[in-house]
C-alpha positions as CSV (number, residue, x, y, z in Angstrom):
1,M,2.1,14.6,-12.0
2,D,4.3,14.8,-9.0
3,V,2.2,14.5,-5.8
4,R,5.0,14.9,-3.4
5,E,4.7,17.5,-0.7
6,K,7.2,20.4,-0.8
7,R,7.9,20.6,2.9
8,P,11.0,20.3,5.1
9,I,11.5,16.7,6.2
10,P,12.3,16.1,9.9
11,R,15.8,14.9,10.2
12,I,14.9,12.1,12.7
13,L,12.6,10.6,10.0
14,L,15.1,10.4,7.2
15,A,16.3,6.9,8.4
16,P,13.9,4.2,9.6
17,R,16.5,2.3,11.5
18,A,18.8,3.1,14.4
19,S,21.6,1.1,12.8
20,S,22.9,1.1,9.2
21,N,21.1,-2.1,8.6
22,P,17.5,-1.4,7.6
23,S,16.4,-4.9,8.7
24,T,17.0,-3.9,12.4
25,S,13.6,-2.9,13.7
26,L,12.0,-1.8,16.9
27,S,9.1,-4.0,16.2
28,K,8.5,-7.3,18.1
29,E,8.7,-10.0,15.4
30,E,5.6,-11.8,16.5
31,Q,4.2,-14.3,14.1
32,S,1.0,-13.4,12.1
33,P,0.5,-14.1,8.4
34,M,0.1,-10.5,7.3
35,A,3.0,-9.2,9.5
36,T,5.2,-12.0,8.2
37,A,4.4,-11.1,4.6
38,Y,5.7,-7.6,5.4
39,T,8.8,-8.6,7.4
40,S,9.9,-11.4,5.1
41,F,9.9,-9.2,2.0
42,R,11.6,-6.4,4.0
43,E,14.4,-8.7,5.2
44,W,14.8,-10.2,1.7
45,A,15.0,-6.8,0.1
46,C,17.5,-5.5,2.6
47,K,19.7,-8.5,2.3
48,S,19.6,-8.3,-1.5
49,L,20.7,-4.7,-1.4
50,D,23.5,-5.6,1.0
51,S,24.7,-8.3,-1.3
52,G,25.0,-5.9,-4.2
53,V,21.7,-6.4,-6.1
54,P,21.0,-3.1,-7.9
55,R,18.3,-1.1,-6.2
56,E,16.4,-0.7,-9.5
57,L,15.7,-4.4,-9.6
58,I,14.0,-4.3,-6.2
59,F,12.3,-1.0,-6.7
60,G,11.1,-1.8,-10.2
61,S,9.3,1.0,-12.1
62,E,8.9,4.4,-10.6
63,T,5.2,3.9,-11.2
64,V,3.2,1.6,-9.0
65,E,2.4,-1.6,-11.0
66,V,-0.7,-3.5,-10.0
67,D,-0.8,-6.4,-12.4
68,L,-0.4,-9.0,-9.6
69,F,-3.4,-7.6,-7.8
70,F,-5.5,-8.7,-10.7
71,R,-3.8,-12.0,-11.6
72,S,-1.7,-14.7,-10.2
73,R,2.1,-14.6,-10.3
74,E,3.9,-16.1,-13.3
75,T,7.4,-17.4,-13.5
76,T,8.6,-14.4,-15.4
77,D,7.2,-11.9,-12.9
78,P,9.9,-10.0,-10.9
79,H,10.0,-9.5,-7.2
80,T,9.7,-5.8,-6.6
81,V,8.1,-3.5,-4.0
82,S,5.0,-3.1,-6.2
83,T,4.5,-6.8,-6.9
84,W,4.9,-7.5,-3.2
85,A,2.3,-4.8,-2.3
86,S,-0.1,-6.1,-5.0
87,E,0.1,-9.7,-3.8
88,Y,-0.3,-8.6,-0.2
89,F,-3.7,-7.0,-1.0
90,R,-4.7,-9.7,-3.5
91,A,-4.6,-12.2,-0.5
92,L,-7.3,-10.1,1.3
93,T,-11.0,-10.6,0.6
94,N,-14.1,-8.5,1.0
95,I,-12.2,-5.2,1.1
96,D,-13.2,-2.4,-1.2
97,I,-11.1,-2.5,-4.4
98,F,-10.2,1.2,-4.3
99,G,-9.1,0.8,-0.7
100,C,-6.8,-2.1,-1.8
101,L,-5.4,0.0,-4.7
102,A,-4.8,2.9,-2.2
103,G,-3.0,0.4,0.1
104,I,-0.8,-0.9,-2.7
105,F,0.2,2.7,-3.6
106,N,1.0,3.5,0.0
107,F,2.8,0.2,0.7
108,D,5.0,0.6,-2.4
109,R,6.1,4.1,-1.3
110,F,6.6,3.1,2.3
111,M,8.6,0.0,1.5
112,R,11.0,1.9,-0.7
113,W,11.9,4.1,2.2
114,I,12.1,1.2,4.6
115,I,14.7,-0.6,2.5
116,A,16.5,2.4,1.1
117,P,16.0,5.3,3.5
118,S,16.7,8.8,2.1
119,A,15.1,12.2,1.9
120,E,13.9,11.3,-1.6
121,T,12.2,8.0,-0.7
122,Y,10.7,9.6,2.4
123,A,9.2,12.5,0.4
124,R,7.4,10.1,-1.8
125,I,5.5,8.4,1.0
126,P,1.9,9.7,1.3
127,P,1.6,11.8,4.4
128,G,-0.8,9.4,6.1
129,Q,1.7,6.5,5.7
130,R,4.7,8.3,7.1
131,P,5.8,6.8,10.5
132,T,4.6,8.7,13.5
133,P,6.9,9.5,16.5
134,C,5.1,6.8,18.4
135,Q,6.0,4.2,15.7
136,R,9.6,5.3,15.8
137,L,10.0,5.2,19.6
138,V,7.7,2.5,20.9
139,P,8.4,-1.2,20.2
140,H,5.4,-2.8,18.5
141,H,4.0,-5.7,16.6
142,P,4.9,-5.3,12.8
143,A,1.2,-5.4,11.9
144,S,0.6,-2.2,13.9
145,G,2.8,-0.2,11.5
146,L,0.9,-1.0,8.3
147,P,-2.5,0.7,8.2
148,V,-2.7,3.8,6.1
149,L,-3.9,6.0,8.9
150,P,-1.5,7.4,11.5
151,E,-4.1,7.6,14.3
152,L,-5.0,4.0,13.7
153,R,-1.3,2.9,13.8
154,D,-0.7,4.7,17.0
155,G,-3.8,3.2,18.5
156,L,-2.9,-0.3,17.5
157,I,0.6,0.1,19.1
158,Y,-1.1,0.3,22.5
159,D,-4.2,-1.8,21.8
160,L,-3.7,-4.2,19.0
161,R,-7.0,-5.1,17.3
162,D,-7.8,-6.9,14.0
163,Y,-8.1,-4.0,11.6
164,I,-8.2,-6.3,8.6
165,L,-11.2,-8.2,10.0
166,A,-12.9,-4.9,10.9
167,S,-12.3,-3.7,7.3
168,Q,-13.8,-6.9,5.9
169,S,-16.8,-6.8,8.3
170,Y,-17.7,-3.1,8.4
171,G,-16.0,-1.5,5.4
172,T,-13.9,1.5,4.6
173,T,-13.9,3.7,1.5
174,I,-11.5,6.2,0.0
175,N,-14.5,8.0,-1.7
176,W,-13.3,7.5,-5.3
177,N,-16.1,8.0,-7.7
178,M,-14.2,8.0,-11.1
179,G,-14.3,4.3,-11.8
180,L,-11.7,1.6,-12.1
181,Q,-10.3,2.5,-15.5
182,E,-9.6,6.1,-14.2
183,A,-7.8,4.6,-11.2
184,V,-5.6,2.2,-13.2
185,D,-3.6,3.2,-16.3
186,M,-2.9,0.5,-18.9
187,D,0.0,0.5,-21.2
188,A,-1.3,0.4,-24.8
189,V,1.7,-1.7,-25.9
190,T,2.3,-4.1,-23.1
191,G,-1.0,-4.2,-21.2
192,N,0.9,-3.5,-17.9
193,M,-1.3,-1.8,-15.3
194,T,-0.2,1.0,-13.0
195,I,-1.8,3.4,-10.5
196,S,-2.9,6.5,-12.3
197,N,-1.7,9.9,-11.4
198,A,-5.2,11.1,-10.6
199,F,-5.8,8.2,-8.2
200,A,-2.4,8.7,-6.6
201,E,-3.2,12.3,-5.9
202,H,-6.6,11.3,-4.5
203,V,-4.9,8.8,-2.1
204,W,-2.4,11.5,-1.0
205,H,-5.1,13.3,0.9
206,L,-6.3,11.7,4.1
207,E,-9.6,13.6,4.1
208,N,-10.8,11.3,1.3
209,W,-11.1,8.3,3.7
210,R,-14.5,7.4,5.1
211,F,-15.5,4.8,7.7
212,S,-18.6,3.1,8.8
213,A,-20.1,3.5,12.2
214,G,-19.2,-0.2,12.9
215,F,-15.6,0.4,12.0
216,A,-15.5,3.5,14.2
217,A,-16.9,1.6,17.1
218,V,-13.9,-0.8,16.9
219,F,-11.5,2.2,16.5
220,P,-12.9,5.2,18.3
221,E,-9.6,7.0,17.9
222,L,-10.6,7.8,14.3
223,R,-13.8,9.7,15.2
224,R,-12.3,13.1,15.7
225,R,-10.2,13.0,12.5
226,Y,-12.2,11.4,9.8
227,R,-15.8,11.4,8.5
228,I,-17.8,8.6,9.9
229,L,-20.6,7.4,7.6
230,P,-24.0,6.8,9.3
231,G,-24.4,3.1,8.3
232,F,-23.1,0.3,10.5
233,S,-21.3,-1.0,7.4
234,V,-20.2,0.2,4.0
235,P,-20.6,-2.0,1.0
236,V,-17.7,-2.6,-1.3
237,S,-17.6,-0.6,-4.6
238,N,-19.5,-2.1,-7.5
239,V,-16.9,-2.2,-10.3
240,N,-16.6,-4.1,-13.5
241,V,-13.1,-5.7,-13.1
242,Q,-13.7,-8.0,-16.0
243,E,-14.0,-5.1,-18.4
244,L,-10.5,-4.0,-17.4
245,L,-9.1,-7.5,-17.7
246,D,-10.7,-7.9,-21.1
247,K,-9.0,-4.7,-22.3
248,R,-5.7,-6.0,-21.1
249,D,-6.2,-9.4,-22.7
250,R,-6.9,-7.8,-26.1
251,I,-3.6,-6.0,-25.9
252,I,-1.7,-9.2,-24.9
253,R,-3.4,-11.2,-27.7
254,G,-2.3,-8.6,-30.2
255,I,1.3,-9.0,-28.9
256,K,1.2,-12.7,-29.3
257,E,-0.2,-12.5,-32.8
258,E,2.6,-10.2,-33.8
259,D,5.1,-12.7,-32.6
260,I,3.7,-15.5,-34.8
């Protein structure tokens, strides 16, 4: 299923950089762990493309792979936009798993445009992750440009607050009730895991996001746009991750037995 919007794309947004080098940014390169995780991959990817590395090796599969969200990196794992996004969210704790998967999907699509700007890569960015005019024109800390909500990004540009800590403390939810195995597709032959079409379509719509009263107290700019849940905090989703991993392990064991 193609969840891209069929709308004209503003010309000013077709290229994320003023120069031909995508690594040139309006952002102030201030040091913070999560911002550095973003900028370091961005710079590496841009330099790799400039040196002649095929785009396909950095983009990886057209689907968004999430294996490295559920396990540690191995020596044979490639460095792609989806492995970067998966490891970014794997490093975070106490954030709802479906919020993390939504973030991985958004970050994958956003990073593709950042390092290879075109009408095609822009059209694949979920609407909420597309850069706002404020992001394009106002110099800002790199971390301000990462949250999945445009109102939050604009607010952080002028008043930088710790949205990761707020998410960990108060909770956010994307209101996905279909379960983990419906959000993640698993290849029956390789065991590789990717974001499902159904979950990608769910992520595409900003109205599916919900926030606790505690989170909204830190970011009041969200109140007029999103549904605020009555509780001061929102608990993380209760999901059986091990069941998904056991399914993957059975596939991998079958592959190894065939090789013997």
